[in-house]
C-alpha positions as CSV (number, residue, x, y, z in Angstrom):
1,M,68.4,52.9,213.1
2,T,66.4,54.7,209.9
3,A,63.0,53.5,211.5
4,S,63.7,54.9,215.2
5,G,64.1,58.3,214.0
6,I,68.0,58.7,215.3
7,F,70.6,59.7,213.2
8,E,74.2,59.6,213.5
9,T,74.8,63.1,213.8
10,D,72.9,63.2,216.8
11,N,73.8,62.8,220.2
12,L,73.1,61.0,223.3
13,F,72.3,63.3,226.3
14,V,72.6,62.1,229.8
15,Y,71.6,64.6,232.5
16,K,72.1,63.3,235.9
17,Y,71.5,66.0,239.0
18,N,73.1,69.7,237.4
19,K,75.1,67.5,235.6
20,L,74.5,67.3,231.4
21,Y,77.2,64.4,229.4
22,S,76.9,64.4,225.9
23,F,77.9,61.5,223.9
24,P,77.9,61.5,219.5
25,I,76.0,59.1,218.6
26,S,78.1,58.2,215.7
27,K,81.0,57.1,218.6
28,L,78.9,54.7,220.4
29,E,78.3,51.0,219.5
30,V,74.7,50.0,218.9
31,F,72.7,46.8,219.7
32,A,69.7,45.7,218.4
33,I,67.7,43.1,220.0
34,K,64.7,41.5,217.8
35,S,60.8,41.3,219.1
36,D,59.6,38.0,219.1
37,C,55.9,38.5,219.6
38,F,56.0,40.6,216.0
39,P,56.6,40.3,212.7
40,T,60.6,40.7,211.9
41,D,61.4,44.1,209.9
42,E,63.1,47.1,210.9
43,T,60.6,48.6,213.8
44,N,60.3,45.7,215.9
45,Y,63.9,45.9,217.7
46,H,65.2,47.6,220.9
47,F,67.5,49.7,220.1
48,G,70.7,50.3,222.8
49,F,74.2,52.4,223.3
50,A,76.2,49.6,224.9
51,S,79.9,52.0,225.6
52,A,77.9,54.8,227.2
53,L,77.4,53.9,231.0
54,N,80.5,52.8,230.7
55,Q,81.6,57.0,229.8
56,L,80.0,58.7,233.1
57,P,82.3,59.4,235.8
58,Q,83.1,56.5,238.1
59,D,80.8,58.8,240.9
60,S,77.8,57.2,238.7
61,A,76.4,54.3,240.7
62,P,74.2,52.1,237.7
63,N,71.1,52.7,239.7
64,D,71.7,57.2,239.9
65,T,68.4,58.3,238.2
66,R,69.1,59.9,234.9
67,F,67.3,61.8,231.8
68,V,68.2,60.2,228.8
69,Y,67.3,62.2,225.4
70,I,68.8,61.7,221.9
71,G,68.7,64.6,219.1
72,K,70.8,67.3,218.0
73,K,70.5,70.1,220.9
74,S,69.9,68.9,224.6
75,P,66.8,69.9,226.3
76,Y,68.2,69.8,229.5
77,S,68.5,73.3,231.5
78,Q,72.0,74.6,232.4
79,Q,71.5,76.7,235.1
80,Q,71.7,76.1,238.5
81,L,69.2,74.1,240.2
82,T,67.4,75.2,243.3
83,L,67.1,73.0,246.6
84,L,63.3,73.3,247.7
85,N,62.9,72.0,251.5
86,W,59.3,70.5,252.2
């Protein structure tokens, strides 16, 4: 994961409408899929985290909208959102 800029000390932040979930990268199962279109080196892989979705609450449907960020600190605000009526 060195080429991706992701470190074991980072967290995976999942934001779903007013709820923030955080998972330490070091605790997640990582997988990589090799891209067949390019020469094989460590930059031509798609990385993923296999167990994060299973750790979300049961009321989360797989197709719900979520925003994901990987890093040291969450970029998502923890303030109450204001509903806008259109």
